[in-house]
Backbone atoms as SQL, in Angstrom:
CREATE TABLE atoms (id INTEGER PRIMARY KEY, chain TEXT, resi INTEGER, resn TEXT, atom TEXT, x REAL, y REAL, z REAL);
INSERT INTO atoms VALUES
  (1, 'A', 1, 'UNK', 'N', 0.842, -1.182, 0.000),
  (2, 'A', 1, 'UNK', 'CA', 0.000, 0.000, 0.000),
  (3, 'A', 1, 'UNK', 'C', 0.886, 1.243, 0.000),
  (4, 'A', 2, 'UNK', 'N', 0.582, 2.215, -0.835),
  (5, 'A', 2, 'UNK', 'CA', 1.377, 3.434, -0.944),
  (6, 'A', 2, 'UNK', 'C', 1.113, 4.349, 0.241),
  (7, 'A', 3, 'UNK', 'N', 2.128, 5.125, 0.584),
  (8, 'A', 3, 'UNK', 'CA', 2.001, 6.093, 1.659),
  (9, 'A', 3, 'UNK', 'C', 1.153, 7.263, 1.174),
  (10, 'A', 4, 'UNK', 'N', 0.008, 7.474, 1.784),
  (11, 'A', 4, 'UNK', 'CA', -0.903, 8.534, 1.336),
  (12, 'A', 4, 'UNK', 'C', -0.336, 9.923, 1.599),
  (13, 'A', 5, 'UNK', 'N', 0.662, 10.057, 2.451),
  (14, 'A', 5, 'UNK', 'CA', 1.271, 11.350, 2.729),
  (15, 'A', 5, 'UNK', 'C', 2.090, 11.879, 1.572),
  (16, 'A', 6, 'UNK', 'N', 2.511, 11.005, 0.648),
  (17, 'A', 6, 'UNK', 'CA', 3.329, 11.446, -0.477),
  (18, 'A', 6, 'UNK', 'C', 2.525, 11.618, -1.751),
  (19, 'A', 7, 'UNK', 'N', 1.258, 11.269, -1.738),
  (20, 'A', 7, 'UNK', 'CA', 0.434, 11.375, -2.932),
  (21, 'A', 7, 'UNK', 'C', -0.360, 12.671, -2.925),
  (22, 'A', 8, 'UNK', 'N', -0.446, 13.308, -4.083),
  (23, 'A', 8, 'UNK', 'CA', -1.267, 14.499, -4.237),
  (24, 'A', 8, 'UNK', 'C', -2.671, 14.064, -4.626),
  (25, 'A', 9, 'UNK', 'N', -3.659, 14.631, -3.989),
  (26, 'A', 9, 'UNK', 'CA', -5.037, 14.301, -4.315),
  (27, 'A', 9, 'UNK', 'C', -5.517, 15.255, -5.402),
  (28, 'A', 10, 'UNK', 'N', -5.486, 14.802, -6.644),
  (29, 'A', 10, 'UNK', 'CA', -5.934, 15.614, -7.775),
  (30, 'A', 10, 'UNK', 'C', -7.285, 15.105, -8.236),
  (31, 'A', 11, 'UNK', 'N', -8.166, 16.031, -8.593),
  (32, 'A', 11, 'UNK', 'CA', -9.497, 15.667, -9.051),
  (33, 'A', 11, 'UNK', 'C', -9.853, 16.516, -10.257),
  (34, 'A', 12, 'UNK', 'N', -10.779, 16.011, -11.080),
  (35, 'A', 12, 'UNK', 'CA', -11.274, 16.779, -12.223),
  (36, 'A', 12, 'UNK', 'C', -12.785, 16.622, -12.330),
  (37, 'A', 13, 'UNK', 'N', -13.413, 17.611, -12.954),
  (38, 'A', 13, 'UNK', 'CA', -14.853, 17.617, -13.204),
  (39, 'A', 13, 'UNK', 'C', -15.103, 18.285, -14.540),
  (40, 'A', 14, 'UNK', 'N', -16.142, 17.873, -15.238),
  (41, 'A', 14, 'UNK', 'CA', -16.538, 18.535, -16.480),
  (42, 'A', 14, 'UNK', 'C', -17.260, 19.833, -16.130),
  (43, 'A', 15, 'UNK', 'N', -16.877, 20.927, -16.812),
  (44, 'A', 15, 'UNK', 'CA', -17.489, 22.223, -16.556),
  (45, 'A', 15, 'UNK', 'C', -17.749, 22.965, -17.864),
  (46, 'A', 16, 'UNK', 'N', -18.604, 23.963, -17.776),
  (47, 'A', 16, 'UNK', 'CA', -18.845, 24.896, -18.870),
  (48, 'A', 16, 'UNK', 'C', -18.279, 26.237, -18.413),
  (49, 'A', 17, 'UNK', 'N', -17.388, 26.812, -19.220),
  (50, 'A', 17, 'UNK', 'CA', -16.741, 28.081, -18.893),
  (51, 'A', 17, 'UNK', 'C', -17.268, 29.139, -19.849),
  (52, 'A', 18, 'UNK', 'N', -17.628, 30.312, -19.326),
  (53, 'A', 18, 'UNK', 'CA', -18.093, 31.406, -20.185),
  (54, 'A', 18, 'UNK', 'C', -17.483, 32.717, -19.720),
  (55, 'A', 19, 'UNK', 'N', -17.427, 33.652, -20.644),
  (56, 'A', 19, 'UNK', 'CA', -16.869, 34.969, -20.338),
  (57, 'A', 19, 'UNK', 'C', -16.494, 35.673, -21.624),
  (58, 'A', 20, 'UNK', 'N', -15.594, 36.641, -21.521),
  (59, 'A', 20, 'UNK', 'CA', -15.137, 37.395, -22.684),
  (60, 'A', 20, 'UNK', 'C', -13.647, 37.152, -22.852),
  (61, 'A', 21, 'UNK', 'N', -13.225, 36.827, -24.090),
  (62, 'A', 21, 'UNK', 'CA', -11.813, 36.549, -24.351),
  (63, 'A', 21, 'UNK', 'C', -11.036, 37.851, -24.533),
  (64, 'A', 22, 'UNK', 'N', -9.750, 37.742, -24.898),
  (65, 'A', 22, 'UNK', 'CA', -8.904, 38.927, -25.020),
  (66, 'A', 22, 'UNK', 'C', -9.354, 39.871, -26.133),
  (67, 'A', 23, 'UNK', 'N', -10.163, 39.380, -27.070),
  (68, 'A', 23, 'UNK', 'CA', -10.706, 40.223, -28.140),
  (69, 'A', 23, 'UNK', 'C', -12.091, 40.763, -27.793),
  (70, 'A', 24, 'UNK', 'N', -12.505, 40.587, -26.534),
  (71, 'A', 24, 'UNK', 'CA', -13.804, 41.020, -26.026),
  (72, 'A', 24, 'UNK', 'C', -14.968, 40.335, -26.739),
  (73, 'A', 25, 'UNK', 'N', -14.748, 39.083, -27.128),
  (74, 'A', 25, 'UNK', 'CA', -15.778, 38.259, -27.756),
  (75, 'A', 25, 'UNK', 'C', -16.296, 37.281, -26.702),
  (76, 'A', 26, 'UNK', 'N', -17.624, 37.253, -26.520),
  (77, 'A', 26, 'UNK', 'CA', -18.212, 36.342, -25.544),
  (78, 'A', 26, 'UNK', 'C', -18.056, 34.905, -26.029),
  (79, 'A', 27, 'UNK', 'N', -17.749, 33.983, -25.116),
  (80, 'A', 27, 'UNK', 'CA', -17.586, 32.576, -25.474),
  (81, 'A', 27, 'UNK', 'C', -18.211, 31.682, -24.411),
  (82, 'A', 28, 'UNK', 'N', -18.531, 30.474, -24.823),
  (83, 'A', 28, 'UNK', 'CA', -18.929, 29.388, -23.926),
  (84, 'A', 28, 'UNK', 'C', -18.148, 28.177, -24.395),
  (85, 'A', 29, 'UNK', 'N', -17.436, 27.538, -23.484),
  (86, 'A', 29, 'UNK', 'CA', -16.561, 26.425, -23.851),
  (87, 'A', 29, 'UNK', 'C', -16.606, 25.360, -22.762),
  (88, 'A', 30, 'UNK', 'N', -16.613, 24.107, -23.175),
  (89, 'A', 30, 'UNK', 'CA', -16.530, 23.003, -22.204),
  (90, 'A', 30, 'UNK', 'C', -15.067, 22.717, -21.906),
  (91, 'A', 31, 'UNK', 'N', -14.804, 22.375, -20.659),
  (92, 'A', 31, 'UNK', 'CA', -13.435, 22.101, -20.233),
  (93, 'A', 31, 'UNK', 'C', -13.487, 21.169, -19.030),
  (94, 'A', 32, 'UNK', 'N', -12.324, 20.803, -18.541),
  (95, 'A', 32, 'UNK', 'CA', -12.219, 20.060, -17.289),
  (96, 'A', 32, 'UNK', 'C', -11.698, 21.004, -16.228),
  (97, 'A', 33, 'UNK', 'N', -12.385, 21.032, -15.098),
  (98, 'A', 33, 'UNK', 'CA', -11.911, 21.777, -13.941),
  (99, 'A', 33, 'UNK', 'C', -11.050, 20.817, -13.139),
  (100, 'A', 34, 'UNK', 'N', -9.792, 21.162, -13.009),
  (101, 'A', 34, 'UNK', 'CA', -8.891, 20.343, -12.213),
  (102, 'A', 34, 'UNK', 'C', -8.567, 21.065, -10.919),
  (103, 'A', 35, 'UNK', 'N', -8.323, 20.329, -9.869),
  (104, 'A', 35, 'UNK', 'CA', -7.874, 20.955, -8.640),
  (105, 'A', 35, 'UNK', 'C', -7.055, 19.967, -7.835),
  (106, 'A', 36, 'UNK', 'N', -6.079, 20.531, -7.161),
  (107, 'A', 36, 'UNK', 'CA', -5.257, 19.751, -6.246),
  (108, 'A', 36, 'UNK', 'C', -4.761, 20.677, -5.142),
  (109, 'A', 37, 'UNK', 'N', -4.118, 20.094, -4.156),
  (110, 'A', 37, 'UNK', 'CA', -3.708, 20.874, -2.984),
  (111, 'A', 37, 'UNK', 'C', -2.585, 21.854, -3.286),
  (112, 'A', 38, 'UNK', 'N', -1.846, 21.675, -4.381),
  (113, 'A', 38, 'UNK', 'CA', -0.716, 22.551, -4.692),
  (114, 'A', 38, 'UNK', 'C', -1.085, 23.660, -5.668),
  (115, 'A', 39, 'UNK', 'N', -1.746, 23.326, -6.769),
  (116, 'A', 39, 'UNK', 'CA', -2.053, 24.310, -7.820),
  (117, 'A', 39, 'UNK', 'C', -3.411, 24.967, -7.635),
  (118, 'A', 40, 'UNK', 'N', -4.251, 24.445, -6.769),
  (119, 'A', 40, 'UNK', 'CA', -5.598, 24.982, -6.620),
  (120, 'A', 40, 'UNK', 'C', -6.472, 24.574, -7.794),
  (121, 'A', 41, 'UNK', 'N', -7.439, 25.415, -8.137),
  (122, 'A', 41, 'UNK', 'CA', -8.347, 25.121, -9.254),
  (123, 'A', 41, 'UNK', 'C', -7.747, 25.652, -10.544),
  (124, 'A', 42, 'UNK', 'N', -7.936, 24.891, -11.641),
  (125, 'A', 42, 'UNK', 'CA', -7.387, 25.312, -12.929),
  (126, 'A', 42, 'UNK', 'C', -8.195, 24.725, -14.075),
  (127, 'A', 43, 'UNK', 'N', -8.214, 25.461, -15.218),
  (128, 'A', 43, 'UNK', 'CA', -8.884, 25.016, -16.438),
  (129, 'A', 43, 'UNK', 'C', -7.961, 25.278, -17.619),
  (130, 'A', 44, 'UNK', 'N', -8.204, 24.551, -18.706),
  (131, 'A', 44, 'UNK', 'CA', -7.494, 24.749, -19.967),
  (132, 'A', 44, 'UNK', 'C', -8.526, 25.155, -21.012),
  (133, 'A', 45, 'UNK', 'N', -8.253, 26.260, -21.717),
  (134, 'A', 45, 'UNK', 'CA', -9.176, 26.793, -22.718),
  (135, 'A', 45, 'UNK', 'C', -8.482, 26.920, -24.064),
  (136, 'A', 46, 'UNK', 'N', -9.261, 26.943, -25.136),
  (137, 'A', 46, 'UNK', 'CA', -8.691, 27.100, -26.480),
  (138, 'A', 46, 'UNK', 'C', -8.396, 28.555, -26.796),
  (139, 'A', 47, 'UNK', 'N', -8.895, 29.477, -26.014),
  (140, 'A', 47, 'UNK', 'CA', -8.709, 30.904, -26.293),
  (141, 'A', 47, 'UNK', 'C', -7.940, 31.581, -25.171),
  (142, 'A', 48, 'UNK', 'N', -7.321, 32.707, -25.499),
  (143, 'A', 48, 'UNK', 'CA', -6.580, 33.494, -24.520),
  (144, 'A', 48, 'UNK', 'C', -7.520, 34.502, -23.876),
  (145, 'A', 49, 'UNK', 'N', -7.297, 34.780, -22.596),
  (146, 'A', 49, 'UNK', 'CA', -8.088, 35.761, -21.862),
  (147, 'A', 49, 'UNK', 'C', -7.200, 36.943, -21.491),
  (148, 'A', 50, 'UNK', 'N', -7.805, 38.100, -21.322),
  (149, 'A', 50, 'UNK', 'CA', -7.070, 39.278, -20.865),
  (150, 'A', 50, 'UNK', 'C', -6.675, 39.091, -19.406),
  (151, 'A', 51, 'UNK', 'N', -5.607, 39.767, -18.993),
  (152, 'A', 51, 'UNK', 'CA', -5.143, 39.717, -17.607),
  (153, 'A', 51, 'UNK', 'C', -6.270, 40.139, -16.667),
  (154, 'A', 52, 'UNK', 'N', -6.542, 39.334, -15.645),
  (155, 'A', 52, 'UNK', 'CA', -7.568, 39.656, -14.660),
  (156, 'A', 52, 'UNK', 'C', -8.994, 39.425, -15.115),
  (157, 'A', 53, 'UNK', 'N', -9.189, 38.706, -16.225),
  (158, 'A', 53, 'UNK', 'CA', -10.543, 38.440, -16.723),
  (159, 'A', 53, 'UNK', 'C', -11.370, 37.684, -15.695),
  (160, 'A', 54, 'UNK', 'N', -12.644, 38.035, -15.641),
  (161, 'A', 54, 'UNK', 'CA', -13.593, 37.300, -14.808),
  (162, 'A', 54, 'UNK', 'C', -14.308, 36.313, -15.721),
  (163, 'A', 55, 'UNK', 'N', -14.293, 35.041, -15.336),
  (164, 'A', 55, 'UNK', 'CA', -14.997, 34.014, -16.098),
  (165, 'A', 55, 'UNK', 'C', -15.986, 33.321, -15.167),
  (166, 'A', 56, 'UNK', 'N', -16.943, 32.641, -15.775),
  (167, 'A', 56, 'UNK', 'CA', -17.973, 31.936, -15.018),
  (168, 'A', 56, 'UNK', 'C', -17.846, 30.445, -15.293),
  (169, 'A', 57, 'UNK', 'N', -17.792, 29.662, -14.231),
  (170, 'A', 57, 'UNK', 'CA', -17.597, 28.217, -14.331),
  (171, 'A', 57, 'UNK', 'C', -18.833, 27.531, -13.759),
  (172, 'A', 58, 'UNK', 'N', -19.449, 26.693, -14.593),
  (173, 'A', 58, 'UNK', 'CA', -20.658, 25.973, -14.183),
  (174, 'A', 58, 'UNK', 'C', -20.401, 24.481, -14.283),
  (175, 'A', 59, 'UNK', 'N', -20.563, 23.751, -13.180),
  (176, 'A', 59, 'UNK', 'CA', -20.403, 22.295, -13.237),
  (177, 'A', 59, 'UNK', 'C', -21.430, 21.671, -14.177),
  (178, 'A', 60, 'UNK', 'N', -20.995, 20.690, -14.948),
  (179, 'A', 60, 'UNK', 'CA', -21.901, 19.929, -15.811),
  (180, 'A', 60, 'UNK', 'C', -22.207, 18.628, -15.089),
  (181, 'A', 61, 'UNK', 'N', -23.452, 18.483, -14.697),
  (182, 'A', 61, 'UNK', 'CA', -23.876, 17.302, -13.959),
  (183, 'A', 61, 'UNK', 'C', -24.933, 16.588, -14.785),
  (184, 'A', 62, 'UNK', 'N', -24.525, 15.573, -15.561),
  (185, 'A', 62, 'UNK', 'CA', -25.456, 14.931, -16.486),
  (186, 'A', 62, 'UNK', 'C', -26.666, 14.281, -15.828),
  (187, 'A', 63, 'UNK', 'N', -26.573, 13.918, -14.575),
  (188, 'A', 63, 'UNK', 'CA', -27.698, 13.251, -13.921),
  (189, 'A', 63, 'UNK', 'C', -28.572, 14.211, -13.125),
  (190, 'A', 64, 'UNK', 'N', -28.199, 15.490, -13.055),
  (191, 'A', 64, 'UNK', 'CA', -28.972, 16.464, -12.280),
  (192, 'A', 64, 'UNK', 'C', -30.263, 16.827, -13.005),
  (193, 'A', 65, 'UNK', 'N', -31.296, 17.131, -12.243),
  (194, 'A', 65, 'UNK', 'CA', -32.576, 17.513, -12.838),
  (195, 'A', 65, 'UNK', 'C', -32.624, 19.000, -13.182),
  (196, 'A', 66, 'UNK', 'N', -31.687, 19.786, -12.669),
  (197, 'A', 66, 'UNK', 'CA', -31.611, 21.211, -13.000),
  (198, 'A', 66, 'UNK', 'C', -30.144, 21.615, -13.173),
  (199, 'A', 67, 'UNK', 'N', -29.923, 22.714, -13.886),
  (200, 'A', 67, 'UNK', 'CA', -28.562, 23.191, -14.133),
  (201, 'A', 67, 'UNK', 'C', -28.007, 23.887, -12.892),
  (202, 'A', 68, 'UNK', 'N', -26.747, 23.630, -12.603),
  (203, 'A', 68, 'UNK', 'CA', -26.082, 24.287, -11.481),
  (204, 'A', 68, 'UNK', 'C', -25.810, 25.749, -11.827),
  (205, 'A', 69, 'UNK', 'N', -25.758, 26.599, -10.822),
  (206, 'A', 69, 'UNK', 'CA', -25.441, 28.004, -11.039),
  (207, 'A', 69, 'UNK', 'C', -23.945, 28.175, -11.285),
  (208, 'A', 70, 'UNK', 'N', -23.571, 29.106, -12.177),
  (209, 'A', 70, 'UNK', 'CA', -22.146, 29.352, -12.420),
  (210, 'A', 70, 'UNK', 'C', -21.513, 30.095, -11.250),
  (211, 'A', 71, 'UNK', 'N', -20.211, 29.906, -11.089),
  (212, 'A', 71, 'UNK', 'CA', -19.431, 30.574, -10.050),
  (213, 'A', 71, 'UNK', 'C', -18.401, 31.450, -10.745),
  (214, 'A', 72, 'UNK', 'N', -18.267, 32.699, -10.295),
  (215, 'A', 72, 'UNK', 'CA', -17.316, 33.637, -10.896),
  (216, 'A', 72, 'UNK', 'C', -15.916, 33.414, -10.324),
  (217, 'A', 73, 'UNK', 'N', -14.915, 33.457, -11.216),
  (218, 'A', 73, 'UNK', 'CA', -13.508, 33.359, -10.839),
  (219, 'A', 73, 'UNK', 'C', -12.703, 34.375, -11.633),
  (220, 'A', 74, 'UNK', 'N', -11.583, 34.794, -11.079),
  (221, 'A', 74, 'UNK', 'CA', -10.617, 35.588, -11.822),
  (222, 'A', 74, 'UNK', 'C', -9.603, 34.610, -12.407),
  (223, 'A', 75, 'UNK', 'N', -9.376, 34.710, -13.728),
  (224, 'A', 75, 'UNK', 'CA', -8.473, 33.789, -14.420),
  (225, 'A', 75, 'UNK', 'C', -7.055, 34.353, -14.424),
  (226, 'A', 76, 'UNK', 'N', -6.097, 33.533, -14.002),
  (227, 'A', 76, 'UNK', 'CA', -4.685, 33.905, -13.995),
  (228, 'A', 76, 'UNK', 'C', -3.944, 32.991, -14.971),
  (229, 'A', 77, 'UNK', 'N', -3.379, 33.561, -16.031),
  (230, 'A', 77, 'UNK', 'CA', -2.675, 32.767, -17.042),
  (231, 'A', 77, 'UNK', 'C', -1.430, 32.145, -16.422),
  (232, 'A', 78, 'UNK', 'N', -1.258, 30.825, -16.633),
  (233, 'A', 78, 'UNK', 'CA', -0.083, 30.142, -16.093),
  (234, 'A', 78, 'UNK', 'C', 0.782, 29.502, -17.166),
  (235, 'A', 79, 'UNK', 'N', 0.273, 29.352, -18.391),
  (236, 'A', 79, 'UNK', 'CA', 1.087, 28.769, -19.454),
  (237, 'A', 79, 'UNK', 'C', 0.237, 28.115, -20.523),
  (238, 'A', 80, 'UNK', 'N', 0.932, 27.451, -21.437),
  (239, 'A', 80, 'UNK', 'CA', 0.261, 26.748, -22.534),
  (240, 'A', 80, 'UNK', 'C', 0.529, 25.258, -22.422),
  (241, 'A', 81, 'UNK', 'N', -0.444, 24.473, -22.828),
  (242, 'A', 81, 'UNK', 'CA', -0.293, 23.018, -22.849),
  (243, 'A', 81, 'UNK', 'C', 0.527, 22.637, -24.078),
  (244, 'A', 82, 'UNK', 'N', 1.032, 21.408, -24.147),
  (245, 'A', 82, 'UNK', 'CA', 1.764, 20.962, -25.340),
  (246, 'A', 82, 'UNK', 'C', 0.922, 21.053, -26.613),
  (247, 'A', 83, 'UNK', 'N', -0.406, 21.014, -26.477),
  (248, 'A', 83, 'UNK', 'CA', -1.301, 21.106, -27.632),
  (249, 'A', 83, 'UNK', 'C', -1.553, 22.549, -28.053),
  (250, 'A', 84, 'UNK', 'N', -1.037, 23.524, -27.298),
  (251, 'A', 84, 'UNK', 'CA', -1.222, 24.931, -27.634),
  (252, 'A', 84, 'UNK', 'C', -2.417, 25.589, -26.976),
  (253, 'A', 85, 'UNK', 'N', -3.087, 24.883, -26.067),
  (254, 'A', 85, 'UNK', 'CA', -4.212, 25.479, -25.340),
  (255, 'A', 85, 'UNK', 'C', -3.690, 26.328, -24.182),
  (256, 'A', 86, 'UNK', 'N', -4.530, 27.210, -23.671),
  (257, 'A', 86, 'UNK', 'CA', -4.142, 28.150, -22.626),
  (258, 'A', 86, 'UNK', 'C', -4.608, 27.648, -21.262),
  (259, 'A', 87, 'UNK', 'N', -3.694, 27.637, -20.302),
  (260, 'A', 87, 'UNK', 'CA', -3.993, 27.130, -18.966),
  (261, 'A', 87, 'UNK', 'C', -4.117, 28.298, -17.995),
  (262, 'A', 88, 'UNK', 'N', -5.154, 28.231, -17.152),
  (263, 'A', 88, 'UNK', 'CA', -5.435, 29.307, -16.209),
  (264, 'A', 88, 'UNK', 'C', -5.671, 28.754, -14.817),
  (265, 'A', 89, 'UNK', 'N', -5.134, 29.448, -13.818),
  (266, 'A', 89, 'UNK', 'CA', -5.454, 29.173, -12.418),
  (267, 'A', 89, 'UNK', 'C', -6.694, 30.008, -12.099),
  (268, 'A', 90, 'UNK', 'N', -7.609, 29.454, -11.328),
  (269, 'A', 90, 'UNK', 'CA', -8.842, 30.157, -10.967),
  (270, 'A', 90, 'UNK', 'C', -8.732, 30.672, -9.539),
  (271, 'A', 91, 'UNK', 'N', -8.855, 31.975, -9.407),
  (272, 'A', 91, 'UNK', 'CA', -8.787, 32.618, -8.095),
  (273, 'A', 91, 'UNK', 'C', -10.163, 33.156, -7.727),
  (274, 'A', 92, 'UNK', 'N', -10.497, 33.081, -6.458),
  (275, 'A', 92, 'UNK', 'CA', -11.769, 33.624, -5.997),
  (276, 'A', 92, 'UNK', 'C', -11.877, 35.102, -6.337),
  (277, 'A', 93, 'UNK', 'N', -13.071, 35.551, -6.642),
  (278, 'A', 93, 'UNK', 'CA', -13.285, 36.946, -7.032),
  (279, 'A', 93, 'UNK', 'C', -13.427, 37.812, -5.790),
  (280, 'A', 94, 'UNK', 'N', -12.693, 38.910, -5.776),
  (281, 'A', 94, 'UNK', 'CA', -12.800, 39.903, -4.716),
  (282, 'A', 94, 'UNK', 'C', -13.602, 41.086, -5.243),
  (283, 'A', 95, 'UNK', 'N', -14.417, 41.722, -4.423),
  (284, 'A', 95, 'UNK', 'CA', -15.175, 42.889, -4.890),
  (285, 'A', 95, 'UNK', 'C', -14.229, 43.974, -5.388),
  (286, 'A', 96, 'UNK', 'N', -14.595, 44.586, -6.503),
  (287, 'A', 96, 'UNK', 'CA', -13.815, 45.698, -7.045),
  (288, 'A', 96, 'UNK', 'C', -14.577, 46.977, -6.738),
  (289, 'A', 97, 'UNK', 'N', -13.922, 47.882, -6.072),
  (290, 'A', 97, 'UNK', 'CA', -14.575, 49.124, -5.667),
  (291, 'A', 97, 'UNK', 'C', -14.188, 50.248, -6.607),
  (292, 'A', 98, 'UNK', 'N', -15.174, 51.014, -7.004),
  (293, 'A', 98, 'UNK', 'CA', -14.958, 52.168, -7.872),
  (294, 'A', 98, 'UNK', 'C', -14.536, 53.356, -7.024),
  (295, 'A', 99, 'UNK', 'N', -13.732, 54.226, -7.604),
  (296, 'A', 99, 'UNK', 'CA', -13.341, 55.446, -6.898),
  (297, 'A', 99, 'UNK', 'C', -14.442, 56.495, -6.962),
  (298, 'A', 100, 'UNK', 'N', -15.389, 56.289, -7.844),
  (299, 'A', 100, 'UNK', 'CA', -16.501, 57.228, -7.968),
  (300, 'A', 100, 'UNK', 'C', -17.554, 56.906, -6.917),
  (301, 'A', 101, 'UNK', 'N', -18.255, 57.934, -6.469),
  (302, 'A', 101, 'UNK', 'CA', -19.345, 57.694, -5.526),
  (303, 'A', 101, 'UNK', 'C', -20.671, 57.971, -6.221),
  (304, 'A', 102, 'UNK', 'N', -21.657, 57.219, -5.847),
  (305, 'A', 102, 'UNK', 'CA', -22.981, 57.335, -6.435),
  (306, 'A', 102, 'UNK', 'C', -23.987, 57.600, -5.328),
  (307, 'A', 103, 'UNK', 'N', -24.938, 58.462, -5.607),
  (308, 'A', 103, 'UNK', 'CA', -25.991, 58.723, -4.628),
  (309, 'A', 103, 'UNK', 'C', -27.180, 57.824, -4.926),
  (310, 'A', 104, 'UNK', 'N', -27.818, 57.400, -3.889),
  (311, 'A', 104, 'UNK', 'CA', -28.984, 56.534, -4.016),
  (312, 'A', 104, 'UNK', 'C', -30.183, 57.303, -3.497),
  (313, 'A', 105, 'UNK', 'N', -31.252, 57.326, -4.277),
  (314, 'A', 105, 'UNK', 'CA', -32.467, 58.049, -3.857),
  (315, 'A', 105, 'UNK', 'C', -33.280, 57.245, -2.897);
């Protein structure tokens, strides 16, 4: 039996990713959401995203009776796969505050 302390627990799930690419074109693409204790959550896409892009990731659950809600992430480019696809780390979204103030009636 292998020592579980030396093994990384990596998992993947089928997801639908949507957002705007670096050319500001809206896209929807299927991918695998991978995650492990070292790299966190990550996806591979066929298109490049702008720095700090917000994308929406929705789990694809073929046996579910309703569609899961998408979750927003900030995409951080980490490199390209040998096939030429773009790999991104997914970071939790933090609120972005505007310097402008707005009055509410």
